[in-house]
N, C-alpha and C positions, 0 to 999 in steps of 0.2 A: 560591275564595279570596279572605275576608273585604280589603278593598280600604282600602288605608294613604289613602288618601283619598277619601272616597264618594264624592263628580262626578263622577269621572276615567271613562270608559269601562273595562267589563273584561275585562282581559287575563289568556290563560292564563300560568300556575305556572310557571318554567322547572322542566323535570326537575329531581327529587332524585335523588342516589346513594342505594342502597338501603345500609343499615349491616347488616353481615352478622351472626349469631348468635353467643355467644359457647360454645365446647364446656365441657362442666365434667365432671368426674370425681364428684363428691359429690353427696347428695340435695339440700342446698341451696343454694341458687344466695347468691351474694355480698349481701349486705345492702343493696347502694346498685346502681342501675341500671347498665349498663356503655357502655348505647346512647343518646346524646343525642337530645333530639326532634327530626328533619326532617320536620313537617309544618306547615302553615302555623297552625293553633289550637291554641294555649295557653291553655285556660278555664278560669275556676271559675266557677261561680252565688252569686251574694251572694242572700240570702234574708229579706224582713221581710214578714208581717204584722200589719205599725202603720202607722196614717195618714202617721208621721213620720221610722216607722223610720229610710229612706234620707238623711235628712239631718241625723241626729245627726255628736255628733263622734266616737261609738262607730265607727258606719256608716264615716265617713272613716280611721279607723285599720284599720279593716278593708278596707276598701279599698289602704291603703298596704303592709298585711299579703299580701295576694293579687298584687300588682304584686312583691315581696319574694322570691315563690317565683321569679319568673321567669314567668311568665303573660302575656300580650301580650290576652286578652280579656275582658271580665267578663259574666258571662247575667244581665240581671237582671230576677226574677220580678215579676209581676204580677198579681194573683190576686182574682177576680171570684167571685160566688156562683150556687146556685139553692140550691129546700129540696131539692130530693129528683132523684134520678136520671130518671124520670119529667117534671118540671117546663118547662115552655114558655119559659121566659125566664129568663136569666142579667141577674147585678144588681151592681153596686158596691155594697159592703158598709160603710160610711161608718167603722164600726168598725176592720177588719183590711183593705180595698184602700188599697195606697199612693196615697197625696193625689200627684197629677200635679207639683206643686211639688217633694214630697219625688223624686220622680224624678228630675228634671232636676234637683237638686242633686248629686246621685249620679251622674248622667251626666258631668255638668261636673268634676267630683272623680277621675272615672276619666278620664277624657281627659287632668286636666292630668297623672297619673301616667302618663301613655302608653300607658294601657289602653284598646285597641275595644272598642265596647261591643255587645250585643246585646240587646232587648228582648223578654222570653219570658212572653208572658202564659197564665196559669193559669186554667183552673174548678176549683171544688169544690162538694161539695153538703153542705148544713147536715144533712143524714140519713147522713154517712159514705159513702154511695156511690160507690165509687172510679170518675172520670170516664169510663176507660175504657168501662164499662156502663150511662153514659147514652142512657137511650131516652126524646127529648122526646115526648111526649103527642102536641102539633102541631111536627110538624119544621119546619113556616115559620116558626113563629112564633119558635121557639126561632133557626133563622139570621138573622129579621132581629136578633134582641137582640142574636145575638153579633156580627153586623158591627158595630154601633152600637157595641160595645164593642173589637173589636179595631181599626177604625177609626179609634176618638181617640187611641186609643194610637199607630196606626201613623203618624199625624198630629204627636205628639207626637215619636217616635221620628226623625222625617224633619227636623222644623227644631231638634234635640237636635242634630245632627249622629248618629245609631249610623249601625252599619256594616252590623247584622241587625237582621232583624226574625224571627219567629218567628208563625205565623199560626194554629197551635193545639198542643195538646197533648195526646198521649195517648187521641184522642177515639174510639178503633177504633170504636164501637158506632153511631155516625155518619157512617162514612166510606162509607158504600152511596150518600148522598145526594152524587152523584159532583156534581151538577150546583148543588148551593148550597154546595161547596166549592170549587168553580171562580170563581164568582161571588164569595164571598169571596174568593180568590186576588187577581182581576181589580180589586177595591176597593180592597185593601190596598196593590196594588201602582200603582193612580191615587194616594195618597194617600205610597207610603213607596216612594223611588228607593235605595235598596239593597239586599244580598241578602237572598233570601225562604229561608223552611224552612217543612217541616209536623215539628215533633217526637214519631214514631211511638214506641209503645210497642215493647217489642223481640221482643213476639210477633204484634204488628200490621204491623211496616214491610214485609213483602213482599205485603201486600193491599191498601196504600193506591193507587188509581187516578188518584190527577191528582199523580205525580211532576214529572212531564213540565210544568206549568204553574210548577213551585219552582226554585231556582239551586243548591240540591244538597239532599240524602236526610239528612235529622234521624234519629238512631235514639237513645233514651234505651235505653242499654246496661244490663241487669240480668240477661243471662245467667246461671246459675249455674254456676260455672266449676271447682268439685270436688266430688268424690264423699265426702270425708269432710271436718271439722273440722280446723283446722291446717294443711294443708295444707302440702308443700315447694313451692318457687317451682317446681323442675323439673314437679312434678302442674298447677302451674296455666298456666305455659306450653305445659303441651300439652291443658289444659282449655281453653285459648283456640281452639285450631288448628279446631275445626269450626268455631266460630260467627263464625270468620274468613274461613272456605270459605263462608260463608253468607251473610256482608256482600260479600264479593268477587262473587258471580252477581248480587245485589243491585245493587252500582254496574255489571257489564255489563248486566242485565235495563235500567236505567233510564236507563245513559249519563250517571248525575251521582256526582260524586263524594259521600264520608259525610263527615258529622260528627257524632262520636257526641253529642248533645245535651243526655245524664245520662250519666256513668257515677260509683255511688259504690258505698262497703261502710261497713260500720258497724264500728265497733272493736270488736269482740265477738265472741268463738267460734263459729266456724257461720257467718260473715259470705257469704262464700264461696258456701256451698249457697244462700241463698235471699237474694239484695244486694235486694229488694224489699222485703223484710221490715222492715219501722223497729217492729215493736211486740213482737217476739219477746224473750223477756228471757233473757240470758245472761251469763256474765261478761266484764267486757271482757276485750280481748287486742287489746295494741296492735300486738302483730306481727303477728299475721294480716292485718289493715289495712294494714299496713304493706306485706306481703307481697304483697298484694293490688292494690296499688298498684303496687309494682317492677315484677310481671307484667306489669300492664296498660299500664304505659309502653311496655315492653321489647318488646309482642305489636306495640303498633300502631307504632312508630317506622321501622319498614323497607317499610311498607305505603305506597304512592304513591300510592294512591286513595283513602286516607282524608288528611278534611281539617284533624282535630285530631279532640282531645275536652274534655269540660266536663266537670270534676267538680261531682258533687253532696254538700255543698255548704258554704259558710261563711257563719253569720250576720252579719249586719247588728247585732246585739248585742253584737261579741264572743265569744260562747261558743267552749266549746272545751275544749281542756288536758286533761291523763292520767286523768283522773275520767268524763270526758263520755263518753260508750256509744252515742252518734251519730253522722251521717254525716262530719263535719266532718275535716279533717285539721289544723285550728290547733292548735300548741303540741304537737303527738305524732309519734312517728316518719315516718308516713305527709307529712308535710309535710318533714319532709325528704329523703325520698324523690324529692318533686317538683323542689324546689330541686335534686338530685344530676343529674336529668335536666334540667331546664329553665336549670340557670345555668352549665352544664358549665366 
């Protein structure tokens, strides 16, 4: 569990009573979750891809909006870049990577609002290769530059009082370099004294060989949870079951609690079929997104081995609303789902 004060020793969380499922006779479950949150982390990811985007008035308002949902944790994304999937070095892009002063400002604002903060480094490729397919031509050189990147941000996270730090995100094709990853984790732990995680892609998590070196298992949850567009909530809840069983097995195998470091659904028709697909053109469907949120919030509420979940995403520039087809719940029925579950 993320500690309320990060300098205190980590203690086991008191056992939480499991909430029962609600039996219904109709095809569609109620529009609002009936099971309140019983897990430690109620998170939303704040995103910015500009140097000063985290220190604007819009960003402060976005953080206030996140807090108003009942969230207790904000995840701040910091993105570095590399030229292509085979590149052997990562770098901070002065035009797109948030500046450290900007991130500090967001951390301070978040803490003022009572939010805990997790810093989450990403790496993107200029040629649009997905980070899970990165295969550096010179792995040793890549890890050296990557360690420089995450090391500097781990030091900032430590000095700014963040509760958690994610050492890597969805870098599936690099996890075979176990020694280099363990060295990366050791270096980050020397700089940062809070909770450490790795955020594995949903189809990668079972293959990560270094979970024992981390405090929690992070999974970016983009599993398909339905077989058709616009499913009922009953179908969505049923669609969660095989994935919950897989996550429960991961918890048992690793001895670590599971945090869904990302989970998200676009507000478009068919979003639940391919939750990871941010490019598909489809008509706006606010209700499908809301139903997906409701089903997810209920599905995890009674699992005491789940540390919580972190929704993707909430833009620092204030985007969203009923005409937005993206992932954000801001200004959509999905936001009401959050408030219902997180502010009962």
